[in-house]
Phi, psi and omega in degrees: 000007182304142175295329179277118185294335172296332178287316179297321185296308177300326176295322179284333171295313187297321177298324179288324187290328176289323173080016182270130182296341177294355177268351188304311184300310175308311182296316179297323179292327181289342182289347175255008177307158184276347182250130180302315185304319179297310183302318175299313182294324182294322176303313183295312185295323181294323173295319175297327176281318179080025181276129173287351170300340182270004186303310191286328175288335174283325174300314179295331176290345175301340181248029176290151181296329190265127177300330179286330173288318175308315185289323178288324181294318179298318180294324178291322181293322172300325172292313180288339178280341177278338187285000000 
């Protein structure tokens, strides 16, 4: 909830790097952030964690306005669907 998008972006990346499923809910919420960089990192992080719980949120992110978000969501959806 930090006002600086770079902080939120780094937090999303950090949750993915840690790989703990306890971060899934926060990352799903971050997929609706106002900053595309935050949404893209959240999608990547959800793929890095690999939780199938994120499948529906990632599927919705496939229609994001930003192509980078869509690309990372597609990759992440492929990862979680194999789990």
